[in-house]
FIMARMAR-154997 format. One record per residue: residue number from 1; chain; x, y, z of N, C-alpha, C in turn. Coordinates in nm, 2 decimals. Each point is the difference from the previous one (the first is absolute). Layout:
BEGIN
[NUM "A" [X Y Z] [X Y Z] [X Y Z]];
...
//
This chain:
BEGIN
[1 "A" [-5.75 -5.47 0.74] [-0.11 -0.08 0.02] [-0.05 0.16 0.06]];
[2 "A" [0.10 0.02 0.05] [0.03 0.17 0.13] [-0.09 0.10 -0.14]];
[3 "A" [0.05 -0.05 -0.10] [-0.05 0.16 -0.11] [-0.15 -0.02 -0.09]];
[4 "A" [-0.02 -0.12 0.00] [-0.15 -0.02 -0.05] [-0.10 0.02 0.12]];
[5 "A" [-0.02 -0.03 0.09] [-0.11 0.04 0.14] [-0.06 0.10 -0.02]];
[6 "A" [0.08 0.13 0.00] [-0.04 0.13 0.01] [-0.01 0.10 -0.13]];
[7 "A" [-0.12 0.05 -0.06] [-0.01 0.08 -0.08] [0.14 0.13 0.04]];
[8 "A" [0.01 0.00 0.10] [0.11 0.15 0.02] [0.08 -0.05 -0.01]];
[9 "A" [0.11 -0.10 -0.02] [0.16 -0.04 0.00] [0.03 -0.04 -0.12]];
[10 "A" [0.06 0.11 -0.06] [0.10 -0.02 -0.13] [0.13 -0.17 -0.01]];
[11 "A" [-0.03 -0.03 -0.10] [0.14 -0.08 -0.01] [0.11 0.05 0.00]];
[12 "A" [0.09 -0.10 -0.01] [0.16 0.10 0.00] [0.02 0.04 -0.09]];
[13 "A" [-0.04 -0.09 -0.14] [-0.05 0.01 -0.11] [-0.10 0.14 -0.05]];
[14 "A" [-0.10 0.06 0.12] [-0.05 0.14 -0.08] [-0.13 -0.10 0.02]];
[15 "A" [-0.02 -0.08 -0.04] [-0.16 -0.08 -0.02] [-0.08 -0.02 0.14]];
[16 "A" [-0.19 0.07 -0.06] [-0.08 -0.02 0.08] [-0.01 -0.14 -0.01]];
[17 "A" [-0.01 -0.11 0.10] [-0.05 -0.18 -0.07] [-0.15 0.02 -0.02]];
[18 "A" [-0.08 0.06 0.11] [-0.15 0.00 -0.03] [-0.03 0.04 -0.14]];
[19 "A" [0.06 0.19 -0.04] [-0.07 -0.02 -0.10] [0.00 -0.06 -0.10]];
[20 "A" [0.12 -0.11 -0.02] [0.01 -0.08 -0.10] [-0.08 -0.08 -0.03]];
[21 "A" [-0.03 -0.04 0.17] [-0.10 -0.16 -0.03] [-0.14 0.04 -0.04]];
[22 "A" [0.00 0.13 0.02] [-0.17 0.10 -0.01] [0.00 -0.02 -0.18]];
[23 "A" [0.12 0.06 -0.05] [0.00 -0.04 -0.18] [0.00 -0.11 0.02]];
[24 "A" [0.02 -0.12 0.02] [0.01 -0.16 -0.03] [-0.14 0.00 0.01]];
[25 "A" [-0.09 0.05 0.10] [-0.12 -0.07 0.03] [-0.08 0.08 -0.16]];
[26 "A" [0.04 0.14 -0.02] [-0.07 0.03 -0.10] [0.04 -0.10 -0.13]];
[27 "A" [0.11 -0.05 0.01] [0.08 -0.11 -0.12] [-0.11 -0.10 0.03]];
[28 "A" [-0.03 -0.06 0.06] [-0.12 -0.11 0.02] [-0.13 0.01 -0.03]];
[29 "A" [-0.03 0.16 -0.03] [-0.13 0.03 -0.03] [-0.04 0.00 -0.14]];
[30 "A" [-0.16 -0.03 -0.02] [-0.05 0.03 -0.11] [0.06 0.10 -0.10]];
[31 "A" [-0.01 -0.02 -0.16] [0.09 0.05 -0.07] [-0.13 0.14 -0.02]];
[32 "A" [0.11 0.15 -0.02] [-0.13 0.05 -0.01] [0.06 0.15 -0.18]];
[33 "A" [-0.02 0.04 -0.01] [0.02 0.07 -0.12] [-0.05 0.10 -0.02]];
[34 "A" [0.13 0.08 -0.05] [-0.12 0.18 -0.08] [0.05 0.00 -0.10]];
[35 "A" [-0.07 0.07 -0.09] [0.08 0.09 -0.12] [-0.06 0.12 -0.05]];
[36 "A" [0.04 0.13 -0.02] [-0.06 0.10 -0.03] [0.00 0.01 -0.18]];
[37 "A" [-0.12 0.10 -0.01] [-0.03 -0.03 -0.17] [-0.03 0.15 0.00]];
[38 "A" [-0.07 0.04 -0.14] [0.04 0.14 -0.01] [-0.12 0.10 0.05]];
[39 "A" [-0.05 -0.04 0.06] [-0.12 0.09 0.12] [-0.01 -0.08 0.11]];
[40 "A" [0.03 -0.07 0.07] [0.01 -0.07 0.11] [0.05 -0.10 0.03]];
[41 "A" [0.00 -0.09 0.16] [0.07 -0.14 0.05] [-0.12 -0.06 -0.03]];
[42 "A" [0.08 -0.14 0.03] [-0.06 -0.11 0.01] [0.06 -0.12 0.09]];
[43 "A" [-0.03 -0.07 0.11] [0.01 -0.07 0.12] [-0.09 -0.16 -0.08]];
[44 "A" [0.12 -0.08 0.04] [-0.05 -0.16 0.01] [0.06 -0.08 0.04]];
[45 "A" [-0.06 -0.11 0.15] [0.00 -0.09 0.06] [-0.01 -0.10 -0.01]];
[46 "A" [0.08 -0.12 0.03] [-0.07 -0.15 -0.04] [0.00 0.03 0.18]];
[47 "A" [-0.14 -0.06 0.01] [-0.02 -0.02 0.17] [0.03 -0.17 0.03]];
[48 "A" [0.04 -0.10 -0.04] [0.08 -0.13 0.01] [-0.09 -0.03 0.08]];
[49 "A" [-0.13 -0.06 -0.03] [-0.13 -0.09 0.06] [0.09 -0.15 -0.01]];
[50 "A" [0.02 0.00 0.14] [0.05 -0.13 0.09] [-0.10 -0.11 -0.05]];
[51 "A" [-0.12 0.01 0.00] [-0.10 -0.13 0.02] [-0.12 0.02 -0.03]];
[52 "A" [-0.07 -0.06 -0.09] [-0.17 0.00 -0.04] [-0.06 0.06 0.08]];
[53 "A" [0.04 -0.01 0.16] [-0.11 0.01 0.05] [0.02 0.19 0.04]];
[54 "A" [0.03 0.05 -0.02] [0.07 0.18 0.01] [-0.10 0.02 -0.08]];
[55 "A" [-0.08 0.14 0.04] [-0.09 0.07 -0.06] [0.09 0.13 -0.05]];
[56 "A" [0.05 -0.02 -0.14] [0.09 0.13 -0.06] [-0.04 0.13 0.01]];
[57 "A" [-0.11 0.07 -0.01] [-0.06 0.06 0.05] [0.05 0.05 0.16]];
[58 "A" [0.02 -0.08 0.09] [0.01 0.05 0.13] [0.20 0.00 0.04]];
[59 "A" [0.11 0.03 -0.11] [0.09 0.03 -0.02] [0.02 0.14 -0.04]];
[60 "A" [0.04 0.08 0.04] [0.05 0.09 -0.06] [0.13 0.08 -0.01]];
[61 "A" [0.06 0.02 -0.08] [0.13 0.05 -0.06] [0.05 0.13 -0.04]];
[62 "A" [-0.12 0.06 -0.05] [-0.04 0.14 -0.06] [-0.08 0.09 0.10]];
[63 "A" [0.03 0.12 0.03] [-0.07 0.07 0.09] [-0.01 0.14 -0.07]];
[64 "A" [-0.13 0.08 0.00] [0.00 0.10 0.03] [0.00 0.12 0.06]];
[65 "A" [0.11 0.07 -0.03] [0.06 0.10 0.13] [-0.10 0.14 -0.06]];
[66 "A" [-0.02 0.06 -0.08] [-0.04 0.15 -0.03] [-0.05 -0.05 -0.12]];
[67 "A" [-0.12 0.06 -0.09] [-0.06 0.01 -0.08] [0.10 -0.01 -0.16]];
[68 "A" [0.11 0.06 0.02] [0.15 0.00 -0.07] [0.12 -0.09 -0.03]];
[69 "A" [-0.05 -0.06 0.15] [0.13 -0.06 0.00] [-0.05 -0.15 0.03]];
[70 "A" [0.10 -0.15 0.03] [-0.05 -0.13 0.04] [0.15 -0.03 0.07]];
[71 "A" [-0.01 -0.14 0.02] [0.16 -0.07 0.03] [-0.05 -0.15 -0.05]];
[72 "A" [0.12 -0.04 0.03] [-0.01 -0.14 -0.01] [0.10 -0.04 0.07]];
[73 "A" [-0.01 -0.12 0.09] [0.07 -0.07 0.07] [0.09 -0.11 0.05]];
[74 "A" [0.13 -0.05 0.03] [0.02 -0.12 -0.01] [0.09 -0.04 0.11]];
[75 "A" [-0.01 -0.13 0.07] [0.04 0.05 0.14] [-0.06 -0.04 0.09]];
[76 "A" [-0.07 0.10 0.11] [-0.07 -0.06 0.14] [-0.12 0.05 -0.07]];
[77 "A" [-0.12 -0.09 0.02] [-0.11 0.12 -0.09] [-0.06 0.09 0.13]];
[78 "A" [0.01 -0.11 0.16] [-0.03 0.11 0.10] [0.05 0.11 0.03]];
[79 "A" [0.17 0.02 -0.01] [0.08 0.15 -0.03] [-0.05 0.08 -0.09]];
[80 "A" [-0.03 -0.07 -0.14] [-0.03 0.07 -0.09] [-0.14 0.08 -0.01]];
[81 "A" [-0.10 -0.06 0.13] [-0.09 0.06 0.04] [-0.03 0.14 0.07]];
[82 "A" [0.09 -0.03 0.08] [0.04 0.11 0.11] [0.10 0.15 -0.07]];
[83 "A" [0.06 -0.04 -0.10] [0.04 0.10 -0.09] [-0.08 0.06 -0.09]];
[84 "A" [-0.10 -0.10 -0.05] [-0.13 0.07 -0.04] [-0.09 0.09 0.06]];
[85 "A" [0.00 -0.09 0.07] [-0.08 0.09 0.18] [0.06 0.17 0.01]];
[86 "A" [0.10 0.00 0.02] [0.08 0.16 0.00] [0.01 0.06 -0.11]];
[87 "A" [0.05 -0.04 -0.12] [-0.01 0.07 -0.15] [-0.12 0.05 -0.01]];
[88 "A" [-0.11 -0.06 0.01] [-0.14 0.05 -0.01] [-0.05 0.12 0.09]];
[89 "A" [0.07 -0.07 0.11] [-0.02 0.17 0.10] [0.04 0.16 0.00]];
[90 "A" [0.17 -0.08 -0.09] [0.08 0.09 -0.05] [-0.09 0.09 -0.06]];
[91 "A" [-0.02 -0.06 -0.10] [-0.08 0.03 -0.17] [-0.09 0.09 0.05]];
[92 "A" [-0.10 -0.02 0.10] [-0.17 0.06 0.05] [0.09 0.10 0.06]];
[93 "A" [0.07 0.03 0.07] [0.05 0.09 0.10] [0.04 0.17 -0.09]];
[94 "A" [0.12 -0.09 -0.09] [0.05 0.08 -0.14] [-0.14 0.08 -0.09]];
[95 "A" [-0.11 -0.13 0.03] [-0.12 0.12 -0.10] [-0.05 0.11 0.10]];
[96 "A" [-0.03 -0.03 0.12] [-0.07 0.08 0.08] [0.06 0.08 0.04]];
[97 "A" [0.18 -0.01 0.02] [0.06 0.12 0.03] [0.03 0.12 -0.08]];
[98 "A" [0.01 -0.04 -0.16] [-0.01 0.06 -0.09] [-0.08 0.01 -0.13]];
[99 "A" [-0.10 -0.08 -0.02] [-0.06 0.01 -0.10] [0.00 -0.02 -0.09]];
[100 "A" [0.11 -0.14 -0.03] [0.05 -0.03 -0.08] [0.05 -0.17 -0.04]];
[101 "A" [0.01 -0.09 -0.08] [0.03 -0.12 0.00] [0.17 -0.01 0.03]];
[102 "A" [0.04 -0.07 0.13] [0.12 0.02 -0.02] [0.12 -0.06 -0.14]];
[103 "A" [0.10 0.07 -0.01] [0.07 -0.05 -0.05] [0.09 -0.13 0.02]];
[104 "A" [0.02 -0.08 -0.11] [0.04 -0.16 -0.01] [0.13 0.02 0.13]];
[105 "A" [0.13 0.11 -0.09] [0.09 -0.05 0.10] [-0.02 0.05 0.14]];
[106 "A" [-0.08 0.09 0.03] [-0.02 0.03 0.17] [-0.04 -0.15 0.06]];
[107 "A" [-0.09 -0.02 -0.07] [-0.07 -0.18 0.06] [0.10 -0.09 -0.01]];
[108 "A" [0.11 -0.02 -0.08] [0.06 -0.09 -0.03] [0.09 0.02 0.14]];
[109 "A" [0.07 0.11 0.00] [0.08 0.06 0.08] [-0.01 -0.05 0.16]];
[110 "A" [-0.13 0.07 0.03] [-0.11 -0.01 0.14] [0.03 -0.16 0.05]];
[111 "A" [-0.06 -0.08 -0.09] [0.01 -0.16 0.05] [0.12 -0.05 -0.01]];
[112 "A" [0.10 0.05 -0.11] [0.17 -0.05 0.07] [0.03 0.05 0.09]];
[113 "A" [-0.02 0.15 0.03] [0.05 0.06 0.17] [-0.03 -0.08 0.09]];
[114 "A" [-0.19 -0.06 -0.04] [-0.04 -0.08 0.16] [0.08 -0.13 0.01]];
[115 "A" [0.06 -0.08 -0.13] [0.06 -0.17 -0.04] [0.12 0.05 0.12]];
[116 "A" [0.09 0.08 -0.07] [0.14 0.08 0.03] [0.00 0.01 0.17]];
[117 "A" [-0.12 0.04 0.06] [-0.02 -0.02 0.15] [0.01 -0.13 0.10]];
[118 "A" [-0.04 -0.07 -0.09] [0.01 -0.17 0.02] [0.12 -0.09 -0.03]];
[119 "A" [0.10 0.08 -0.02] [0.11 -0.06 0.00] [0.15 0.11 0.11]];
[120 "A" [-0.09 0.07 0.04] [0.12 0.07 0.06] [-0.05 0.00 0.17]];
[121 "A" [-0.10 -0.08 0.04] [-0.01 0.08 0.18] [-0.04 -0.21 0.03]];
[122 "A" [0.05 -0.01 0.11] [-0.03 -0.12 0.14] [-0.11 -0.02 -0.02]];
[123 "A" [-0.06 -0.15 0.01] [-0.10 -0.04 0.02] [-0.14 -0.02 -0.06]];
[124 "A" [0.07 0.03 -0.16] [-0.11 -0.02 -0.20] [0.08 -0.08 -0.01]];
[125 "A" [-0.06 -0.02 -0.14] [0.01 -0.05 -0.12] [0.03 0.03 -0.11]];
[126 "A" [0.11 0.03 -0.13] [-0.08 0.04 -0.15] [-0.12 -0.04 -0.03]];
[127 "A" [-0.09 0.06 -0.05] [-0.07 -0.09 -0.06] [0.04 -0.10 -0.12]];
[128 "A" [-0.05 -0.12 0.00] [0.04 -0.11 -0.09] [-0.11 0.07 -0.17]];
[129 "A" [-0.03 0.06 -0.02] [-0.06 0.09 -0.13] [0.06 0.08 -0.10]];
[130 "A" [-0.02 -0.03 -0.16] [0.09 0.09 -0.10] [-0.13 0.04 -0.03]];
[131 "A" [0.01 0.09 -0.03] [-0.17 0.09 -0.05] [0.06 0.06 -0.14]];
[132 "A" [-0.13 -0.02 -0.13] [0.11 0.04 -0.13] [-0.17 0.12 0.01]];
[133 "A" [-0.02 0.13 -0.02] [0.00 0.14 0.05] [-0.08 0.03 -0.15]];
[134 "A" [-0.08 0.02 -0.06] [-0.03 0.01 -0.13] [-0.14 0.14 0.01]];
[135 "A" [0.03 0.16 -0.10] [-0.09 0.07 0.02] [0.03 0.17 -0.10]];
[136 "A" [-0.08 0.04 0.01] [0.01 0.09 -0.09] [-0.06 0.15 0.11]];
[137 "A" [0.14 0.08 -0.06] [-0.03 0.14 0.08] [-0.04 0.12 -0.16]];
[138 "A" [0.05 0.13 0.08] [0.07 0.10 -0.06] [0.07 -0.05 -0.15]];
[139 "A" [0.13 -0.08 0.06] [0.10 0.02 -0.02] [0.02 -0.15 -0.10]];
[140 "A" [-0.12 -0.08 -0.06] [-0.01 -0.08 -0.05] [0.00 -0.15 0.06]];
[141 "A" [-0.02 -0.09 -0.06] [0.01 -0.17 0.07] [0.10 -0.01 0.06]];
[142 "A" [0.04 -0.11 0.07] [0.11 -0.03 0.11] [-0.02 -0.12 0.05]];
[143 "A" [0.13 -0.05 0.01] [-0.02 -0.16 0.05] [0.08 0.00 0.11]];
[144 "A" [0.01 -0.03 0.08] [0.11 -0.01 0.16] [0.02 -0.14 0.03]];
[145 "A" [0.09 -0.04 0.01] [0.02 -0.10 0.12] [0.05 0.02 0.11]];
[146 "A" [-0.03 -0.04 0.14] [0.08 0.04 0.12] [0.01 -0.15 0.04]];
[147 "A" [0.12 -0.01 0.12] [0.10 -0.10 0.01] [-0.07 -0.05 0.17]];
[148 "A" [0.03 -0.04 0.05] [-0.04 -0.07 0.16] [0.11 0.13 0.06]];
[149 "A" [0.12 0.08 0.02] [0.08 0.04 -0.01] [-0.03 0.16 0.03]];
[150 "A" [-0.15 0.02 -0.11] [-0.01 0.15 -0.03] [0.05 0.07 -0.05]];
[151 "A" [0.09 -0.07 -0.14] [0.07 0.07 -0.13] [-0.09 -0.03 -0.08]];
[152 "A" [-0.03 0.08 -0.10] [-0.10 0.00 -0.10] [0.05 0.07 -0.11]];
[153 "A" [-0.05 0.00 -0.14] [0.08 -0.03 -0.14] [-0.14 0.01 -0.07]];
[154 "A" [0.00 0.07 -0.09] [-0.07 0.01 -0.11] [0.04 -0.09 -0.14]];
[155 "A" [-0.11 -0.04 -0.10] [-0.02 -0.12 -0.10] [-0.06 0.04 -0.05]];
[156 "A" [0.05 -0.03 -0.17] [-0.12 -0.02 -0.09] [-0.07 -0.13 -0.03]];
[157 "A" [0.07 -0.08 0.09] [-0.06 -0.14 -0.02] [0.06 -0.08 0.10]];
[158 "A" [-0.04 -0.07 0.12] [0.08 -0.04 0.11] [-0.08 -0.12 0.02]];
[159 "A" [0.06 -0.11 0.10] [-0.08 -0.12 0.11] [0.06 0.03 0.14]];
[160 "A" [-0.08 -0.10 0.04] [0.12 -0.06 0.15] [-0.10 -0.12 -0.01]];
[161 "A" [0.06 -0.09 0.10] [-0.05 -0.11 0.04] [0.06 -0.11 -0.05]];
[162 "A" [-0.02 -0.14 0.01] [0.09 -0.11 0.00] [0.05 0.03 -0.17]];
[163 "A" [-0.12 0.05 -0.14] [0.08 -0.03 -0.11] [0.00 0.12 -0.06]];
[164 "A" [0.06 0.09 0.08] [0.09 0.14 -0.03] [0.08 -0.04 -0.11]];
[165 "A" [0.10 -0.11 -0.01] [0.13 0.06 -0.10] [-0.10 -0.07 -0.11]];
[166 "A" [-0.09 -0.05 -0.02] [-0.02 -0.08 -0.12] [-0.08 0.10 -0.06]];
[167 "A" [-0.09 0.08 0.04] [-0.10 0.11 -0.01] [0.12 0.15 -0.04]];
[168 "A" [0.10 0.01 0.05] [0.10 0.11 -0.03] [0.05 -0.01 -0.14]];
[169 "A" [0.03 -0.12 0.01] [0.08 -0.06 -0.15] [-0.09 0.03 -0.10]];
[170 "A" [-0.13 -0.05 0.01] [-0.11 0.05 -0.12] [-0.02 0.14 0.00]];
[171 "A" [0.00 0.05 0.14] [-0.02 0.15 -0.05] [0.19 0.09 -0.07]];
[172 "A" [0.06 -0.06 0.06] [0.12 0.08 -0.08] [0.04 -0.04 -0.15]];
[173 "A" [-0.04 -0.12 -0.03] [-0.08 -0.04 -0.19] [-0.06 0.06 -0.02]];
[174 "A" [-0.15 0.03 0.03] [-0.08 0.05 -0.06] [-0.04 0.14 0.03]];
[175 "A" [0.00 0.04 0.09] [-0.04 0.16 0.06] [0.01 0.09 -0.14]];
[176 "A" [-0.09 0.07 0.01] [0.04 0.14 -0.10] [-0.08 0.11 0.03]];
[177 "A" [0.07 0.11 0.03] [-0.10 0.10 -0.02] [-0.10 0.03 -0.05]];
[178 "A" [-0.11 0.03 0.07] [-0.11 0.08 -0.08] [-0.08 -0.13 -0.07]];
[179 "A" [0.00 -0.09 0.13] [-0.09 -0.13 -0.02] [-0.14 0.07 0.00]];
[180 "A" [-0.11 -0.06 -0.09] [-0.15 0.05 0.04] [-0.04 -0.11 0.11]];
[181 "A" [-0.16 0.00 0.04] [0.01 -0.09 0.14] [-0.02 -0.14 -0.04]];
[182 "A" [-0.05 -0.04 -0.13] [-0.01 -0.15 -0.04] [0.08 -0.08 -0.01]];
[183 "A" [0.14 0.08 -0.03] [0.12 -0.06 -0.03] [0.05 0.01 0.15]];
[184 "A" [0.03 0.06 0.11] [0.07 0.01 0.09] [-0.07 -0.15 0.06]];
[185 "A" [-0.16 -0.01 0.00] [-0.07 -0.11 0.10] [0.09 -0.12 -0.08]];
[186 "A" [-0.03 -0.01 -0.13] [0.10 -0.11 -0.08] [0.11 -0.03 0.07]];
[187 "A" [0.09 0.14 0.03] [0.15 -0.06 0.02] [0.03 -0.05 0.12]];
[188 "A" [-0.13 0.10 0.10] [-0.01 -0.06 0.14] [-0.05 -0.14 0.03]];
[189 "A" [-0.04 -0.04 -0.08] [-0.09 -0.14 0.00] [0.12 -0.13 -0.05]];
[190 "A" [0.06 0.07 -0.09] [0.15 -0.06 -0.07] [0.07 -0.04 0.11]];
[191 "A" [0.04 0.14 0.08] [0.12 -0.03 0.10] [-0.08 -0.06 0.12]];
[192 "A" [-0.09 0.01 0.02] [-0.08 -0.12 0.09] [-0.05 -0.12 -0.01]];
[193 "A" [0.03 -0.06 -0.15] [-0.01 -0.13 -0.04] [0.15 -0.06 0.03]];
[194 "A" [0.10 0.09 -0.05] [0.11 -0.05 0.01] [0.04 0.01 0.14]];
[195 "A" [-0.02 0.07 0.12] [0.04 -0.06 0.12] [-0.08 -0.10 0.04]];
[196 "A" [-0.09 -0.02 -0.04] [-0.11 -0.16 0.05] [-0.01 -0.10 -0.10]];
[197 "A" [0.16 0.03 -0.06] [0.03 -0.14 -0.07] [-0.20 0.01 -0.07]];
[198 "A" [-0.02 0.03 -0.07] [-0.10 -0.02 -0.10] [-0.15 -0.06 0.13]];
[199 "A" [0.05 0.04 0.11] [-0.17 -0.07 0.10] [-0.06 0.12 0.00]];
[200 "A" [-0.07 0.05 -0.09] [-0.14 0.16 0.03] [-0.10 -0.04 0.00]];
[201 "A" [-0.05 0.00 0.13] [-0.12 -0.01 0.04] [-0.09 0.10 0.01]];
[202 "A" [-0.10 0.04 -0.10] [-0.09 0.08 -0.03] [-0.06 0.06 0.18]];
[203 "A" [-0.03 -0.10 0.06] [-0.10 0.00 0.11] [0.10 0.06 0.12]];
[204 "A" [0.16 -0.01 -0.02] [0.06 0.02 0.08] [0.10 0.15 -0.06]];
[205 "A" [-0.04 0.06 -0.07] [0.03 0.14 -0.07] [-0.07 0.13 0.02]];
[206 "A" [0.06 0.09 0.06] [-0.07 0.16 0.09] [0.06 0.06 -0.09]];
[207 "A" [-0.02 0.11 -0.06] [0.01 0.11 -0.11] [-0.03 0.10 0.02]];
[208 "A" [0.05 0.16 0.05] [-0.02 0.07 0.04] [0.07 0.10 -0.09]];
[209 "A" [-0.10 0.12 -0.08] [0.05 0.08 -0.12] [-0.04 0.12 0.07]];
[210 "A" [0.10 0.10 -0.01] [-0.07 0.14 0.03] [0.13 0.10 -0.16]];
[211 "A" [-0.13 0.08 -0.02] [0.01 0.10 -0.14] [-0.04 0.17 0.10]];
[212 "A" [0.03 0.07 -0.14] [-0.01 0.16 0.00] [-0.13 -0.03 0.00]];
[213 "A" [-0.09 -0.08 -0.04] [-0.10 0.06 -0.05] [-0.12 -0.08 0.08]];
[214 "A" [0.02 -0.12 0.06] [-0.01 -0.04 0.14] [0.08 -0.06 0.09]];
[215 "A" [-0.08 0.01 0.10] [0.03 -0.01 0.19] [0.03 -0.16 -0.01]];
[216 "A" [0.05 -0.03 0.10] [0.07 -0.12 -0.01] [-0.13 -0.16 0.02]];
[217 "A" [0.00 -0.07 -0.11] [-0.11 -0.13 0.05] [0.13 -0.13 -0.07]];
[218 "A" [-0.11 -0.06 0.06] [0.02 -0.15 -0.04] [-0.09 -0.09 -0.09]];
[219 "A" [0.11 -0.07 -0.06] [-0.13 -0.05 -0.13] [-0.03 -0.12 0.03]];
[220 "A" [-0.13 -0.06 -0.02] [-0.08 -0.09 0.04] [0.05 -0.16 -0.05]];
[221 "A" [-0.07 -0.10 0.10] [0.02 -0.11 -0.08] [0.02 -0.03 -0.14]];
[222 "A" [-0.12 0.03 -0.09] [0.02 -0.02 -0.14] [0.11 0.02 -0.06]];
[223 "A" [-0.01 0.15 0.03] [0.12 0.06 -0.08] [0.15 -0.05 0.02]];
[224 "A" [0.03 0.01 0.09] [0.11 -0.09 0.05] [0.06 -0.18 -0.08]];
[225 "A" [-0.12 -0.06 0.04] [-0.01 -0.15 -0.10] [0.06 0.02 -0.13]];
[226 "A" [-0.12 0.11 -0.08] [0.05 0.00 -0.11] [0.14 0.09 -0.05]];
[227 "A" [0.08 0.11 0.07] [0.12 0.06 0.01] [0.14 -0.15 0.00]];
[228 "A" [-0.07 -0.07 0.11] [0.08 -0.13 0.06] [0.00 -0.08 -0.11]];
[229 "A" [-0.10 -0.04 -0.06] [-0.01 -0.11 -0.11] [0.08 0.06 -0.13]];
[230 "A" [0.01 0.15 -0.04] [0.06 0.06 -0.11] [0.14 0.02 0.08]];
[231 "A" [0.05 -0.04 0.10] [0.12 0.03 0.02] [0.12 -0.12 -0.02]];
[232 "A" [-0.13 -0.15 0.06] [0.08 -0.06 0.00] [-0.02 -0.09 -0.16]];
[233 "A" [-0.02 0.03 -0.10] [-0.01 -0.02 -0.09] [0.12 0.07 -0.06]];
[234 "A" [0.02 0.15 0.04] [0.10 0.05 -0.06] [0.13 -0.06 0.06]];
[235 "A" [0.02 -0.03 0.10] [0.10 -0.11 0.07] [0.04 -0.12 -0.04]];
[236 "A" [-0.11 -0.07 -0.03] [0.05 -0.12 -0.07] [0.10 0.02 -0.15]];
[237 "A" [-0.11 0.06 -0.10] [0.05 0.05 -0.10] [0.15 0.05 0.00]];
[238 "A" [0.05 0.11 0.12] [0.12 0.01 -0.01] [0.12 -0.12 0.09]];
[239 "A" [-0.04 -0.06 0.01] [0.11 -0.12 0.06] [-0.03 -0.13 -0.12]];
[240 "A" [-0.12 0.03 -0.09] [0.03 -0.11 -0.13] [0.09 0.10 -0.13]];
[241 "A" [0.00 0.13 0.00] [0.10 0.07 -0.10] [0.14 -0.01 0.07]];
[242 "A" [0.06 -0.03 0.14] [0.08 -0.02 0.07] [0.06 -0.11 -0.02]];
[243 "A" [-0.05 -0.15 0.04] [0.00 -0.11 -0.05] [0.06 -0.04 -0.15]];
//
């Protein structure tokens, strides 16, 4: 018990239990996927609406950090909002100081440095959220995954949350370099379809896209509904062919 009460105490086998517990909070969160395509990146989140009384629009899991970068969250949304606010300030400070958009790697590193500081000092706890950060800069399109420990990794396609394993299986099998935007959306929804065991609800889906030609934006409800129906048909056909 002495080793999991304080964030600053290592266990004898070199583990920080509070960080591992924060990762568990992420694993229990909603499924989030991100996919790179030929000239951009997309993010899709299943908002997991628990009651028909909830207004879906009130649940926000995808955030715009700057015109060229956005993020999706899984885990504790309140923690994610705090990180989003800080990331937005970092992006604006860079723009004011250097008169140019912040690079993706710099922004992600700043966020992760801040998260790491909350694993090192007494009286605080780690952020119980993982972020998928998508954006474009002078070096191209990027998709980063951040961890409650402050670790970061760049991916071509990734997922965080409760359905990560199922989604990553789809990506491992089906992802190919050079996908166009439409194919990337179909693949991401297929992964989300598998992660949610075929229970895709258009009202609970949020999609954000950023490309070299267009700043970060979210799709509206009508567009999402059409895409989800297409993904469901593709998923059902895939199950039939396997059977």
